[in-house]
mmCIF file of the N, C-alpha and C atoms, coordinates in Angstrom:
data_MODEL
# 
_entry.id   MODEL 
# 
loop_
_atom_site.group_PDB 
_atom_site.id 
_atom_site.type_symbol 
_atom_site.label_atom_id 
_atom_site.label_alt_id 
_atom_site.label_comp_id 
_atom_site.label_asym_id 
_atom_site.label_entity_id 
_atom_site.label_seq_id 
_atom_site.pdbx_PDB_ins_code 
_atom_site.Cartn_x 
_atom_site.Cartn_y 
_atom_site.Cartn_z 
_atom_site.occupancy 
_atom_site.B_iso_or_equiv 
_atom_site.pdbx_formal_charge 
_atom_site.auth_seq_id 
_atom_site.auth_comp_id 
_atom_site.auth_asym_id 
_atom_site.auth_atom_id 
_atom_site.pdbx_PDB_model_num 
ATOM 1   N N  . MET A 1 1  ? 43.383 -20.116 -51.614 1.00 0.00 ? 1  MET A N  1 
ATOM 2   C CA . MET A 1 1  ? 42.327 -21.036 -51.220 1.00 0.00 ? 1  MET A CA 1 
ATOM 3   C C  . MET A 1 1  ? 42.691 -22.443 -51.702 1.00 0.00 ? 1  MET A C  1 
ATOM 4   N N  . LYS A 1 2  ? 42.380 -23.420 -50.897 1.00 0.00 ? 2  LYS A N  1 
ATOM 5   C CA . LYS A 1 2  ? 42.676 -24.802 -51.228 1.00 0.00 ? 2  LYS A CA 1 
ATOM 6   C C  . LYS A 1 2  ? 41.661 -25.339 -52.238 1.00 0.00 ? 2  LYS A C  1 
ATOM 7   N N  . THR A 1 3  ? 42.075 -26.380 -52.929 1.00 0.00 ? 3  THR A N  1 
ATOM 8   C CA . THR A 1 3  ? 41.171 -27.005 -53.890 1.00 0.00 ? 3  THR A CA 1 
ATOM 9   C C  . THR A 1 3  ? 40.190 -27.910 -53.158 1.00 0.00 ? 3  THR A C  1 
ATOM 10  N N  . LYS A 1 4  ? 39.152 -28.315 -53.877 1.00 0.00 ? 4  LYS A N  1 
ATOM 11  C CA . LYS A 1 4  ? 38.145 -29.200 -53.293 1.00 0.00 ? 4  LYS A CA 1 
ATOM 12  C C  . LYS A 1 4  ? 38.793 -30.505 -52.826 1.00 0.00 ? 4  LYS A C  1 
ATOM 13  N N  . ILE A 1 5  ? 39.681 -31.043 -53.607 1.00 0.00 ? 5  ILE A N  1 
ATOM 14  C CA . ILE A 1 5  ? 40.350 -32.305 -53.256 1.00 0.00 ? 5  ILE A CA 1 
ATOM 15  C C  . ILE A 1 5  ? 41.204 -32.124 -52.001 1.00 0.00 ? 5  ILE A C  1 
ATOM 16  N N  . GLU A 1 6  ? 41.931 -31.026 -51.917 1.00 0.00 ? 6  GLU A N  1 
ATOM 17  C CA . GLU A 1 6  ? 42.755 -30.766 -50.729 1.00 0.00 ? 6  GLU A CA 1 
ATOM 18  C C  . GLU A 1 6  ? 41.889 -30.643 -49.476 1.00 0.00 ? 6  GLU A C  1 
ATOM 19  N N  . LEU A 1 7  ? 40.788 -29.924 -49.595 1.00 0.00 ? 7  LEU A N  1 
ATOM 20  C CA . LEU A 1 7  ? 39.895 -29.771 -48.451 1.00 0.00 ? 7  LEU A CA 1 
ATOM 21  C C  . LEU A 1 7  ? 39.306 -31.102 -48.025 1.00 0.00 ? 7  LEU A C  1 
ATOM 22  N N  . GLU A 1 8  ? 38.896 -31.909 -48.991 1.00 0.00 ? 8  GLU A N  1 
ATOM 23  C CA . GLU A 1 8  ? 38.344 -33.227 -48.664 1.00 0.00 ? 8  GLU A CA 1 
ATOM 24  C C  . GLU A 1 8  ? 39.392 -34.094 -47.982 1.00 0.00 ? 8  GLU A C  1 
ATOM 25  N N  . GLN A 1 9  ? 40.645 -34.019 -48.425 1.00 0.00 ? 9  GLN A N  1 
ATOM 26  C CA . GLN A 1 9  ? 41.721 -34.787 -47.792 1.00 0.00 ? 9  GLN A CA 1 
ATOM 27  C C  . GLN A 1 9  ? 41.958 -34.316 -46.360 1.00 0.00 ? 9  GLN A C  1 
ATOM 28  N N  . HIS A 1 10 ? 41.914 -33.014 -46.133 1.00 0.00 ? 10 HIS A N  1 
ATOM 29  C CA . HIS A 1 10 ? 42.084 -32.476 -44.779 1.00 0.00 ? 10 HIS A CA 1 
ATOM 30  C C  . HIS A 1 10 ? 40.928 -32.903 -43.876 1.00 0.00 ? 10 HIS A C  1 
ATOM 31  N N  . ILE A 1 11 ? 39.732 -32.908 -44.422 1.00 0.00 ? 11 ILE A N  1 
ATOM 32  C CA . ILE A 1 11 ? 38.563 -33.338 -43.644 1.00 0.00 ? 11 ILE A CA 1 
ATOM 33  C C  . ILE A 1 11 ? 38.685 -34.805 -43.281 1.00 0.00 ? 11 ILE A C  1 
ATOM 34  N N  . ILE A 1 12 ? 39.110 -35.630 -44.217 1.00 0.00 ? 12 ILE A N  1 
ATOM 35  C CA . ILE A 1 12 ? 39.304 -37.058 -43.938 1.00 0.00 ? 12 ILE A CA 1 
ATOM 36  C C  . ILE A 1 12 ? 40.364 -37.242 -42.857 1.00 0.00 ? 12 ILE A C  1 
ATOM 37  N N  . LYS A 1 13 ? 41.441 -36.487 -42.944 1.00 0.00 ? 13 LYS A N  1 
ATOM 38  C CA . LYS A 1 13 ? 42.520 -36.591 -41.953 1.00 0.00 ? 13 LYS A CA 1 
ATOM 39  C C  . LYS A 1 13 ? 42.044 -36.198 -40.558 1.00 0.00 ? 13 LYS A C  1 
ATOM 40  N N  . ILE A 1 14 ? 41.338 -35.077 -40.454 1.00 0.00 ? 14 ILE A N  1 
ATOM 41  C CA . ILE A 1 14 ? 40.918 -34.622 -39.123 1.00 0.00 ? 14 ILE A CA 1 
ATOM 42  C C  . ILE A 1 14 ? 39.816 -35.515 -38.562 1.00 0.00 ? 14 ILE A C  1 
ATOM 43  N N  . THR A 1 15 ? 38.953 -36.074 -39.404 1.00 0.00 ? 15 THR A N  1 
ATOM 44  C CA . THR A 1 15 ? 37.955 -36.999 -38.876 1.00 0.00 ? 15 THR A CA 1 
ATOM 45  C C  . THR A 1 15 ? 38.629 -38.274 -38.392 1.00 0.00 ? 15 THR A C  1 
ATOM 46  N N  . GLY A 1 16 ? 39.707 -38.685 -39.050 1.00 0.00 ? 16 GLY A N  1 
ATOM 47  C CA . GLY A 1 16 ? 40.482 -39.827 -38.571 1.00 0.00 ? 16 GLY A CA 1 
ATOM 48  C C  . GLY A 1 16 ? 41.089 -39.552 -37.207 1.00 0.00 ? 16 GLY A C  1 
ATOM 49  N N  . ILE A 1 17 ? 41.603 -38.353 -37.032 1.00 0.00 ? 17 ILE A N  1 
ATOM 50  C CA . ILE A 1 17 ? 42.159 -37.956 -35.729 1.00 0.00 ? 17 ILE A CA 1 
ATOM 51  C C  . ILE A 1 17 ? 41.070 -38.002 -34.662 1.00 0.00 ? 17 ILE A C  1 
ATOM 52  N N  . ILE A 1 18 ? 39.899 -37.496 -35.011 1.00 0.00 ? 18 ILE A N  1 
ATOM 53  C CA . ILE A 1 18 ? 38.792 -37.495 -34.040 1.00 0.00 ? 18 ILE A CA 1 
ATOM 54  C C  . ILE A 1 18 ? 38.424 -38.925 -33.665 1.00 0.00 ? 18 ILE A C  1 
ATOM 55  N N  . TYR A 1 19 ? 38.238 -39.795 -34.648 1.00 0.00 ? 19 TYR A N  1 
ATOM 56  C CA . TYR A 1 19 ? 37.843 -41.180 -34.355 1.00 0.00 ? 19 TYR A CA 1 
ATOM 57  C C  . TYR A 1 19 ? 38.917 -41.934 -33.568 1.00 0.00 ? 19 TYR A C  1 
ATOM 58  N N  . ASN A 1 20 ? 40.194 -41.665 -33.864 1.00 0.00 ? 20 ASN A N  1 
ATOM 59  C CA . ASN A 1 20 ? 41.273 -42.402 -33.205 1.00 0.00 ? 20 ASN A CA 1 
ATOM 60  C C  . ASN A 1 20 ? 41.699 -41.831 -31.857 1.00 0.00 ? 20 ASN A C  1 
ATOM 61  N N  . GLU A 1 21 ? 41.762 -40.512 -31.762 1.00 0.00 ? 21 GLU A N  1 
ATOM 62  C CA . GLU A 1 21 ? 42.290 -39.889 -30.555 1.00 0.00 ? 21 GLU A CA 1 
ATOM 63  C C  . GLU A 1 21 ? 41.218 -39.314 -29.626 1.00 0.00 ? 21 GLU A C  1 
ATOM 64  N N  . TYR A 1 22 ? 40.095 -38.913 -30.197 1.00 0.00 ? 22 TYR A N  1 
ATOM 65  C CA . TYR A 1 22 ? 39.026 -38.284 -29.421 1.00 0.00 ? 22 TYR A CA 1 
ATOM 66  C C  . TYR A 1 22 ? 37.669 -38.863 -29.820 1.00 0.00 ? 22 TYR A C  1 
ATOM 67  N N  . PRO A 1 23 ? 37.460 -40.156 -29.645 1.00 0.00 ? 23 PRO A N  1 
ATOM 68  C CA . PRO A 1 23 ? 36.208 -40.768 -30.106 1.00 0.00 ? 23 PRO A CA 1 
ATOM 69  C C  . PRO A 1 23 ? 34.958 -40.152 -29.478 1.00 0.00 ? 23 PRO A C  1 
ATOM 70  N N  . GLU A 1 24 ? 35.107 -39.551 -28.323 1.00 0.00 ? 24 GLU A N  1 
ATOM 71  C CA . GLU A 1 24 ? 33.966 -38.904 -27.686 1.00 0.00 ? 24 GLU A CA 1 
ATOM 72  C C  . GLU A 1 24 ? 33.476 -37.685 -28.486 1.00 0.00 ? 24 GLU A C  1 
ATOM 73  N N  . LEU A 1 25 ? 34.291 -37.190 -29.391 1.00 0.00 ? 25 LEU A N  1 
ATOM 74  C CA . LEU A 1 25 ? 33.897 -36.062 -30.233 1.00 0.00 ? 25 LEU A CA 1 
ATOM 75  C C  . LEU A 1 25 ? 33.228 -36.504 -31.535 1.00 0.00 ? 25 LEU A C  1 
ATOM 76  N N  . SER A 1 26 ? 33.185 -37.786 -31.792 1.00 0.00 ? 26 SER A N  1 
ATOM 77  C CA . SER A 1 26 ? 32.649 -38.273 -33.069 1.00 0.00 ? 26 SER A CA 1 
ATOM 78  C C  . SER A 1 26 ? 31.192 -37.888 -33.273 1.00 0.00 ? 26 SER A C  1 
ATOM 79  N N  . LYS A 1 27 ? 30.483 -37.589 -32.199 1.00 0.00 ? 27 LYS A N  1 
ATOM 80  C CA . LYS A 1 27 ? 29.087 -37.172 -32.337 1.00 0.00 ? 27 LYS A CA 1 
ATOM 81  C C  . LYS A 1 27 ? 28.963 -35.825 -33.041 1.00 0.00 ? 27 LYS A C  1 
ATOM 82  N N  . TYR A 1 28 ? 30.063 -35.076 -33.126 1.00 0.00 ? 28 TYR A N  1 
ATOM 83  C CA . TYR A 1 28 ? 30.037 -33.780 -33.795 1.00 0.00 ? 28 TYR A CA 1 
ATOM 84  C C  . TYR A 1 28 ? 30.360 -33.860 -35.284 1.00 0.00 ? 28 TYR A C  1 
ATOM 85  N N  . ILE A 1 29 ? 30.731 -35.038 -35.739 1.00 0.00 ? 29 ILE A N  1 
ATOM 86  C CA . ILE A 1 29 ? 31.053 -35.207 -37.156 1.00 0.00 ? 29 ILE A CA 1 
ATOM 87  C C  . ILE A 1 29 ? 29.763 -35.426 -37.922 1.00 0.00 ? 29 ILE A C  1 
ATOM 88  N N  . ILE A 1 30 ? 29.576 -34.615 -38.928 1.00 0.00 ? 30 ILE A N  1 
ATOM 89  C CA . ILE A 1 30 ? 28.443 -34.805 -39.825 1.00 0.00 ? 30 ILE A CA 1 
ATOM 90  C C  . ILE A 1 30 ? 28.997 -35.117 -41.208 1.00 0.00 ? 30 ILE A C  1 
ATOM 91  N N  . GLU A 1 31 ? 28.146 -35.532 -42.089 1.00 0.00 ? 31 GLU A N  1 
ATOM 92  C CA . GLU A 1 31 ? 28.606 -35.787 -43.436 1.00 0.00 ? 31 GLU A CA 1 
ATOM 93  C C  . GLU A 1 31 ? 29.113 -34.486 -44.054 1.00 0.00 ? 31 GLU A C  1 
ATOM 94  N N  . ILE A 1 32 ? 30.010 -34.629 -45.015 1.00 0.00 ? 32 ILE A N  1 
ATOM 95  C CA . ILE A 1 32 ? 30.532 -33.464 -45.704 1.00 0.00 ? 32 ILE A CA 1 
ATOM 96  C C  . ILE A 1 32 ? 29.360 -32.710 -46.316 1.00 0.00 ? 32 ILE A C  1 
ATOM 97  N N  . PRO A 1 33 ? 29.298 -31.414 -46.092 1.00 0.00 ? 33 PRO A N  1 
ATOM 98  C CA . PRO A 1 33 ? 28.165 -30.633 -46.600 1.00 0.00 ? 33 PRO A CA 1 
ATOM 99  C C  . PRO A 1 33 ? 28.006 -30.768 -48.109 1.00 0.00 ? 33 PRO A C  1 
ATOM 100 N N  . ILE A 1 34 ? 26.768 -30.910 -48.525 1.00 0.00 ? 34 ILE A N  1 
ATOM 101 C CA . ILE A 1 34 ? 26.462 -30.990 -49.942 1.00 0.00 ? 34 ILE A CA 1 
ATOM 102 C C  . ILE A 1 34 ? 25.950 -29.640 -50.382 1.00 0.00 ? 34 ILE A C  1 
ATOM 103 N N  . ASN A 1 35 ? 26.376 -29.235 -51.544 1.00 0.00 ? 35 ASN A N  1 
ATOM 104 C CA . ASN A 1 35 ? 25.975 -27.941 -52.063 1.00 0.00 ? 35 ASN A CA 1 
ATOM 105 C C  . ASN A 1 35 ? 25.125 -28.146 -53.309 1.00 0.00 ? 35 ASN A C  1 
ATOM 106 N N  . ASP A 1 36 ? 23.930 -27.594 -53.307 1.00 0.00 ? 36 ASP A N  1 
ATOM 107 C CA . ASP A 1 36 ? 23.047 -27.711 -54.454 1.00 0.00 ? 36 ASP A CA 1 
ATOM 108 C C  . ASP A 1 36 ? 23.241 -26.580 -55.457 1.00 0.00 ? 36 ASP A C  1 
ATOM 109 N N  . SER A 1 37 ? 24.082 -25.620 -55.132 1.00 0.00 ? 37 SER A N  1 
ATOM 110 C CA . SER A 1 37 ? 24.282 -24.515 -56.058 1.00 0.00 ? 37 SER A CA 1 
ATOM 111 C C  . SER A 1 37 ? 25.202 -24.944 -57.190 1.00 0.00 ? 37 SER A C  1 
ATOM 112 N N  . GLN A 1 38 ? 25.281 -24.119 -58.191 1.00 0.00 ? 38 GLN A N  1 
ATOM 113 C CA . GLN A 1 38 ? 26.069 -24.480 -59.363 1.00 0.00 ? 38 GLN A CA 1 
ATOM 114 C C  . GLN A 1 38 ? 27.502 -23.978 -59.293 1.00 0.00 ? 38 GLN A C  1 
ATOM 115 N N  . GLY A 1 39 ? 27.796 -23.080 -58.397 1.00 0.00 ? 39 GLY A N  1 
ATOM 116 C CA . GLY A 1 39 ? 29.142 -22.523 -58.312 1.00 0.00 ? 39 GLY A CA 1 
ATOM 117 C C  . GLY A 1 39 ? 30.038 -23.314 -57.388 1.00 0.00 ? 39 GLY A C  1 
ATOM 118 N N  . ASP A 1 40 ? 31.270 -23.544 -57.826 1.00 0.00 ? 40 ASP A N  1 
ATOM 119 C CA . ASP A 1 40 ? 32.236 -24.262 -56.995 1.00 0.00 ? 40 ASP A CA 1 
ATOM 120 C C  . ASP A 1 40 ? 32.677 -23.438 -55.800 1.00 0.00 ? 40 ASP A C  1 
ATOM 121 N N  . GLU A 1 41 ? 32.648 -22.112 -55.919 1.00 0.00 ? 41 GLU A N  1 
ATOM 122 C CA . GLU A 1 41 ? 33.108 -21.261 -54.824 1.00 0.00 ? 41 GLU A CA 1 
ATOM 123 C C  . GLU A 1 41 ? 32.330 -21.521 -53.542 1.00 0.00 ? 41 GLU A C  1 
ATOM 124 N N  . ILE A 1 42 ? 31.032 -21.631 -53.664 1.00 0.00 ? 42 ILE A N  1 
ATOM 125 C CA . ILE A 1 42 ? 30.217 -21.856 -52.468 1.00 0.00 ? 42 ILE A CA 1 
ATOM 126 C C  . ILE A 1 42 ? 30.508 -23.235 -51.902 1.00 0.00 ? 42 ILE A C  1 
ATOM 127 N N  . ASN A 1 43 ? 30.658 -24.217 -52.756 1.00 0.00 ? 43 ASN A N  1 
ATOM 128 C CA . ASN A 1 43 ? 30.982 -25.558 -52.314 1.00 0.00 ? 43 ASN A CA 1 
ATOM 129 C C  . ASN A 1 43 ? 32.320 -25.567 -51.576 1.00 0.00 ? 43 ASN A C  1 
ATOM 130 N N  . LEU A 1 44 ? 33.314 -24.884 -52.132 1.00 0.00 ? 44 LEU A N  1 
ATOM 131 C CA . LEU A 1 44 ? 34.612 -24.794 -51.468 1.00 0.00 ? 44 LEU A CA 1 
ATOM 132 C C  . LEU A 1 44 ? 34.492 -24.081 -50.127 1.00 0.00 ? 44 LEU A C  1 
ATOM 133 N N  . LYS A 1 45 ? 33.680 -23.051 -50.091 1.00 0.00 ? 45 LYS A N  1 
ATOM 134 C CA . LYS A 1 45 ? 33.474 -22.310 -48.839 1.00 0.00 ? 45 LYS A CA 1 
ATOM 135 C C  . LYS A 1 45 ? 32.830 -23.212 -47.789 1.00 0.00 ? 45 LYS A C  1 
ATOM 136 N N  . ASN A 1 46 ? 31.845 -24.013 -48.196 1.00 0.00 ? 46 ASN A N  1 
ATOM 137 C CA . ASN A 1 46 ? 31.195 -24.941 -47.268 1.00 0.00 ? 46 ASN A CA 1 
ATOM 138 C C  . ASN A 1 46 ? 32.188 -25.962 -46.731 1.00 0.00 ? 46 ASN A C  1 
ATOM 139 N N  . LEU A 1 47 ? 33.004 -26.516 -47.626 1.00 0.00 ? 47 LEU A N  1 
ATOM 140 C CA . LEU A 1 47 ? 34.003 -27.490 -47.193 1.00 0.00 ? 47 LEU A CA 1 
ATOM 141 C C  . LEU A 1 47 ? 35.020 -26.855 -46.258 1.00 0.00 ? 47 LEU A C  1 
ATOM 142 N N  . GLU A 1 48 ? 35.454 -25.667 -46.602 1.00 0.00 ? 48 GLU A N  1 
ATOM 143 C CA . GLU A 1 48 ? 36.426 -24.961 -45.767 1.00 0.00 ? 48 GLU A CA 1 
ATOM 144 C C  . GLU A 1 48 ? 35.848 -24.659 -44.383 1.00 0.00 ? 48 GLU A C  1 
ATOM 145 N N  . ASP A 1 49 ? 34.610 -24.193 -44.353 1.00 0.00 ? 49 ASP A N  1 
ATOM 146 C CA . ASP A 1 49 ? 33.948 -23.910 -43.076 1.00 0.00 ? 49 ASP A CA 1 
ATOM 147 C C  . ASP A 1 49 ? 33.806 -25.174 -42.232 1.00 0.00 ? 49 ASP A C  1 
ATOM 148 N N  . TYR A 1 50 ? 33.433 -26.264 -42.877 1.00 0.00 ? 50 TYR A N  1 
ATOM 149 C CA . TYR A 1 50 ? 33.268 -27.531 -42.167 1.00 0.00 ? 50 TYR A CA 1 
ATOM 150 C C  . TYR A 1 50 ? 34.603 -28.002 -41.591 1.00 0.00 ? 50 TYR A C  1 
ATOM 151 N N  . TYR A 1 51 ? 35.667 -27.929 -42.392 1.00 0.00 ? 51 TYR A N  1 
ATOM 152 C CA . TYR A 1 51 ? 36.990 -28.320 -41.915 1.00 0.00 ? 51 TYR A CA 1 
ATOM 153 C C  . TYR A 1 51 ? 37.402 -27.470 -40.715 1.00 0.00 ? 51 TYR A C  1 
ATOM 154 N N  . HIS A 1 52 ? 37.217 -26.165 -40.828 1.00 0.00 ? 52 HIS A N  1 
ATOM 155 C CA . HIS A 1 52 ? 37.618 -25.277 -39.723 1.00 0.00 ? 52 HIS A CA 1 
ATOM 156 C C  . HIS A 1 52 ? 36.790 -25.531 -38.467 1.00 0.00 ? 52 HIS A C  1 
ATOM 157 N N  . SER A 1 53 ? 35.527 -25.895 -38.633 1.00 0.00 ? 53 SER A N  1 
ATOM 158 C CA . SER A 1 53 ? 34.717 -26.197 -37.452 1.00 0.00 ? 53 SER A CA 1 
ATOM 159 C C  . SER A 1 53 ? 35.217 -27.462 -36.762 1.00 0.00 ? 53 SER A C  1 
ATOM 160 N N  . LEU A 1 54 ? 35.590 -28.478 -37.530 1.00 0.00 ? 54 LEU A N  1 
ATOM 161 C CA . LEU A 1 54 ? 36.151 -29.699 -36.938 1.00 0.00 ? 54 LEU A CA 1 
ATOM 162 C C  . LEU A 1 54 ? 37.482 -29.403 -36.257 1.00 0.00 ? 54 LEU A C  1 
ATOM 163 N N  . GLU A 1 55 ? 38.306 -28.619 -36.928 1.00 0.00 ? 55 GLU A N  1 
ATOM 164 C CA . GLU A 1 55 ? 39.608 -28.248 -36.380 1.00 0.00 ? 55 GLU A CA 1 
ATOM 165 C C  . GLU A 1 55 ? 39.448 -27.496 -35.056 1.00 0.00 ? 55 GLU A C  1 
ATOM 166 N N  . GLU A 1 56 ? 38.482 -26.608 -35.006 1.00 0.00 ? 56 GLU A N  1 
ATOM 167 C CA . GLU A 1 56 ? 38.232 -25.838 -33.786 1.00 0.00 ? 56 GLU A CA 1 
ATOM 168 C C  . GLU A 1 56 ? 37.753 -26.731 -32.647 1.00 0.00 ? 56 GLU A C  1 
ATOM 169 N N  . ILE A 1 57 ? 36.869 -27.671 -32.951 1.00 0.00 ? 57 ILE A N  1 
ATOM 170 C CA . ILE A 1 57 ? 36.371 -28.592 -31.931 1.00 0.00 ? 57 ILE A CA 1 
ATOM 171 C C  . ILE A 1 57 ? 37.525 -29.387 -31.329 1.00 0.00 ? 57 ILE A C  1 
ATOM 172 N N  . VAL A 1 58 ? 38.392 -29.921 -32.184 1.00 0.00 ? 58 VAL A N  1 
ATOM 173 C CA . VAL A 1 58 ? 39.527 -30.711 -31.704 1.00 0.00 ? 58 VAL A CA 1 
ATOM 174 C C  . VAL A 1 58 ? 40.479 -29.840 -30.894 1.00 0.00 ? 58 VAL A C  1 
ATOM 175 N N  . SER A 1 59 ? 40.765 -28.669 -31.396 1.00 0.00 ? 59 SER A N  1 
ATOM 176 C CA . SER A 1 59 ? 41.702 -27.774 -30.722 1.00 0.00 ? 59 SER A CA 1 
ATOM 177 C C  . SER A 1 59 ? 41.203 -27.381 -29.332 1.00 0.00 ? 59 SER A C  1 
ATOM 178 N N  . LYS A 1 60 ? 39.953 -26.972 -29.252 1.00 0.00 ? 60 LYS A N  1 
ATOM 179 C CA . LYS A 1 60 ? 39.392 -26.565 -27.961 1.00 0.00 ? 60 LYS A CA 1 
ATOM 180 C C  . LYS A 1 60 ? 39.307 -27.737 -26.999 1.00 0.00 ? 60 LYS A C  1 
ATOM 181 N N  . TYR A 1 61 ? 38.926 -28.892 -27.504 1.00 0.00 ? 61 TYR A N  1 
ATOM 182 C CA . TYR A 1 61 ? 38.806 -30.060 -26.643 1.00 0.00 ? 61 TYR A CA 1 
ATOM 183 C C  . TYR A 1 61 ? 40.170 -30.465 -26.094 1.00 0.00 ? 61 TYR A C  1 
ATOM 184 N N  . ALA A 1 62 ? 41.161 -30.511 -26.957 1.00 0.00 ? 62 ALA A N  1 
ATOM 185 C CA . ALA A 1 62 ? 42.505 -30.898 -26.517 1.00 0.00 ? 62 ALA A CA 1 
ATOM 186 C C  . ALA A 1 62 ? 43.043 -29.887 -25.498 1.00 0.00 ? 62 ALA A C  1 
ATOM 187 N N  . LYS A 1 63 ? 42.784 -28.620 -25.728 1.00 0.00 ? 63 LYS A N  1 
ATOM 188 C CA . LYS A 1 63 ? 43.253 -27.590 -24.809 1.00 0.00 ? 63 LYS A CA 1 
ATOM 189 C C  . LYS A 1 63 ? 42.565 -27.698 -23.457 1.00 0.00 ? 63 LYS A C  1 
ATOM 190 N N  . ASN A 1 64 ? 41.264 -27.949 -23.468 1.00 0.00 ? 64 ASN A N  1 
ATOM 191 C CA . ASN A 1 64 ? 40.498 -28.026 -22.226 1.00 0.00 ? 64 ASN A CA 1 
ATOM 192 C C  . ASN A 1 64 ? 40.742 -29.300 -21.441 1.00 0.00 ? 64 ASN A C  1 
ATOM 193 N N  . THR A 1 65 ? 41.152 -30.361 -22.117 1.00 0.00 ? 65 THR A N  1 
ATOM 194 C CA . THR A 1 65 ? 41.404 -31.613 -21.418 1.00 0.00 ? 65 THR A CA 1 
ATOM 195 C C  . THR A 1 65 ? 42.892 -31.845 -21.179 1.00 0.00 ? 65 THR A C  1 
ATOM 196 N N  . HIS A 1 66 ? 43.696 -30.871 -21.580 1.00 0.00 ? 66 HIS A N  1 
ATOM 197 C CA . HIS A 1 66 ? 45.155 -30.929 -21.373 1.00 0.00 ? 66 HIS A CA 1 
ATOM 198 C C  . HIS A 1 66 ? 45.784 -32.144 -22.045 1.00 0.00 ? 66 HIS A C  1 
ATOM 199 N N  . ILE A 1 67 ? 45.252 -32.499 -23.201 1.00 0.00 ? 67 ILE A N  1 
ATOM 200 C CA . ILE A 1 67 ? 45.800 -33.598 -23.989 1.00 0.00 ? 67 ILE A CA 1 
ATOM 201 C C  . ILE A 1 67 ? 46.476 -32.972 -25.194 1.00 0.00 ? 67 ILE A C  1 
ATOM 202 N N  . SER A 1 68 ? 47.696 -33.347 -25.448 1.00 0.00 ? 68 SER A N  1 
ATOM 203 C CA . SER A 1 68 ? 48.364 -32.809 -26.635 1.00 0.00 ? 68 SER A CA 1 
ATOM 204 C C  . SER A 1 68 ? 48.167 -33.748 -27.811 1.00 0.00 ? 68 SER A C  1 
ATOM 205 N N  . ARG A 1 69 ? 47.908 -33.140 -28.965 1.00 0.00 ? 69 ARG A N  1 
ATOM 206 C CA . ARG A 1 69 ? 47.748 -33.920 -30.197 1.00 0.00 ? 69 ARG A CA 1 
ATOM 207 C C  . ARG A 1 69 ? 49.080 -34.422 -30.674 1.00 0.00 ? 69 ARG A C  1 
ATOM 208 N N  . LYS A 1 70 ? 49.065 -35.583 -31.271 1.00 0.00 ? 70 LYS A N  1 
ATOM 209 C CA . LYS A 1 70 ? 50.285 -36.167 -31.822 1.00 0.00 ? 70 LYS A CA 1 
ATOM 210 C C  . LYS A 1 70 ? 50.655 -35.499 -33.117 1.00 0.00 ? 70 LYS A C  1 
# 
């Protein structure tokens, strides 16, 4: 499992890709999920889920519009 910092860096990178290459998808970007629980595991899980959801949106959109990512 990736660390919180690694996940945050990946989220920043993919949101940059969305804003630069697929600005029409920016409406799907929400703030990084905040976790009120005390355990880091749940927070990491939330970040990981959020990253994978962004990754899936970009992947499906690029595939459906026949645009290849750089």
